[in-house]
C-alpha positions as CSV (number, residue, x, y, z in Angstrom):
1,M,-24.1,-48.9,-10.1
2,N,-26.5,-45.9,-10.1
3,P,-28.5,-45.7,-13.4
4,S,-29.5,-42.1,-12.6
5,L,-26.0,-40.9,-12.0
6,S,-25.6,-37.3,-13.1
7,L,-22.5,-36.0,-14.9
8,D,-21.7,-33.8,-11.9
9,Q,-21.9,-36.9,-9.6
10,L,-19.6,-38.8,-12.0
11,R,-17.2,-35.8,-12.1
12,A,-17.1,-35.8,-8.2
13,Q,-16.5,-39.6,-8.1
14,L,-13.7,-39.2,-10.6
15,R,-12.2,-36.3,-8.7
16,A,-12.2,-38.4,-5.5
17,F,-10.7,-41.4,-7.3
18,V,-7.8,-39.2,-8.6
19,A,-7.3,-37.4,-5.2
20,E,-7.1,-40.8,-3.4
21,R,-4.2,-41.8,-5.7
22,D,-2.5,-38.4,-5.8
23,W,-2.7,-38.4,-9.5
24,D,-3.7,-34.8,-9.9
25,Q,0.0,-34.0,-10.3
26,F,-0.1,-35.9,-13.6
27,H,-3.4,-34.6,-14.8
28,N,-2.5,-31.3,-16.4
29,P,-4.6,-30.4,-19.5
30,K,-1.8,-31.5,-22.0
31,N,-1.5,-34.9,-20.4
32,L,-5.2,-35.4,-20.2
33,A,-5.7,-34.4,-23.8
34,M,-3.0,-36.9,-24.8
35,A,-4.5,-39.7,-22.7
36,L,-7.9,-38.9,-24.3
37,T,-6.4,-39.3,-27.7
38,V,-4.8,-42.6,-26.8
39,E,-8.0,-43.9,-25.5
40,A,-9.9,-42.8,-28.6
41,G,-7.3,-44.7,-30.6
42,E,-7.9,-47.8,-28.6
43,L,-11.6,-47.4,-29.3
44,L,-11.0,-47.0,-33.0
45,E,-8.9,-50.2,-33.0
46,H,-12.1,-52.3,-32.5
47,F,-13.5,-50.9,-35.7
48,Q,-10.4,-50.9,-37.9
49,W,-11.0,-52.9,-41.1
50,L,-14.6,-53.6,-40.3
51,T,-17.3,-53.0,-42.8
52,A,-20.2,-50.7,-41.8
53,E,-22.4,-53.8,-41.4
54,Q,-19.8,-55.5,-39.2
55,A,-19.4,-52.4,-37.0
56,D,-23.2,-52.3,-36.5
57,A,-23.2,-56.0,-35.4
58,L,-20.3,-56.4,-33.0
59,A,-19.9,-59.7,-31.2
60,P,-20.8,-59.5,-27.5
61,Q,-17.2,-59.7,-26.3
62,T,-16.1,-56.9,-28.7
63,R,-19.1,-54.8,-27.7
64,A,-18.1,-55.2,-24.1
65,E,-14.5,-54.1,-24.9
66,V,-15.9,-51.1,-26.9
67,E,-18.0,-50.2,-23.9
68,L,-14.9,-50.0,-21.7
69,E,-13.0,-47.9,-24.2
70,I,-16.0,-45.5,-24.4
71,A,-15.9,-45.3,-20.7
72,D,-12.2,-44.4,-20.8
73,V,-12.8,-41.7,-23.4
74,L,-15.6,-40.3,-21.3
75,L,-13.6,-40.3,-18.1
76,F,-10.6,-38.6,-19.6
77,L,-12.8,-36.0,-21.3
78,L,-14.6,-35.4,-18.1
79,R,-11.4,-35.0,-16.2
80,L,-10.0,-32.6,-18.8
81,C,-13.2,-30.6,-18.5
82,D,-12.8,-30.6,-14.7
83,R,-9.2,-29.3,-14.9
84,L,-10.2,-26.5,-17.4
85,D,-13.5,-25.7,-15.5
86,I,-15.6,-26.4,-18.6
87,D,-19.1,-27.7,-18.3
88,P,-19.2,-30.3,-21.1
89,L,-23.0,-30.2,-21.4
90,Q,-23.1,-26.4,-21.8
91,A,-20.2,-26.7,-24.3
92,A,-22.1,-29.4,-26.2
93,Q,-25.2,-27.3,-26.3
94,R,-23.3,-24.3,-27.7
95,K,-21.6,-26.5,-30.3
96,L,-24.9,-28.1,-31.3
97,A,-26.5,-24.6,-31.7
98,L,-23.5,-23.6,-33.9
99,N,-23.9,-26.7,-36.0
100,V,-27.6,-26.0,-36.5
101,A,-26.6,-22.7,-38.0
102,R,-23.7,-24.2,-40.0
103,Y,-25.7,-27.1,-41.4
104,P,-29.1,-25.9,-42.4
105,V,-31.4,-28.8,-43.1
106,D,-32.2,-27.7,-46.7
107,K,-28.5,-27.7,-47.6
108,A,-27.1,-30.5,-45.4
109,R,-29.8,-33.2,-45.4
110,G,-28.3,-36.5,-46.7
111,R,-24.9,-34.9,-47.3
112,A,-21.6,-35.4,-45.5
113,T,-20.2,-32.2,-46.8
114,K,-18.4,-29.8,-44.4
115,Y,-20.3,-26.6,-43.6
116,D,-17.9,-24.4,-45.5
117,K,-18.5,-26.4,-48.7
118,L,-22.3,-26.4,-48.6
C-alpha cells in the first residue's frame, strides 16, 4: 500500500482494474450511482440502532468492516466521477464554498437547521 497515493493515482488504478475485467460495459453513470447507493446502505447497516456513543466506539471487527464499506463507497464514487469527467476535489471545493455562503457562522453555529430555514 502507498500511504501517499493521490486521488488521480487511485482513479488510474481503478480504471485499470475495471478495464482488465471488461467491466466498463456495466459502469454507466446510472448503474454506478445505484451501486454507490447500495454500498452507502451497507455502510449504514453497521450504525443502525446504535446510540451516538456506540457509533463513536465501534468494536475493532466492526470498525474494520466499516472501513471496507467506506472504501467501496469511495471507489464507486470515484468511478462515477471518472465516467462523468468530474474532478471530485474541485467539486467538493465548490460545494464547500457554497456551504460557507449558505451557512454563515453567526447563524449556523451549533444548529442543525437547513440553510433555507436559518
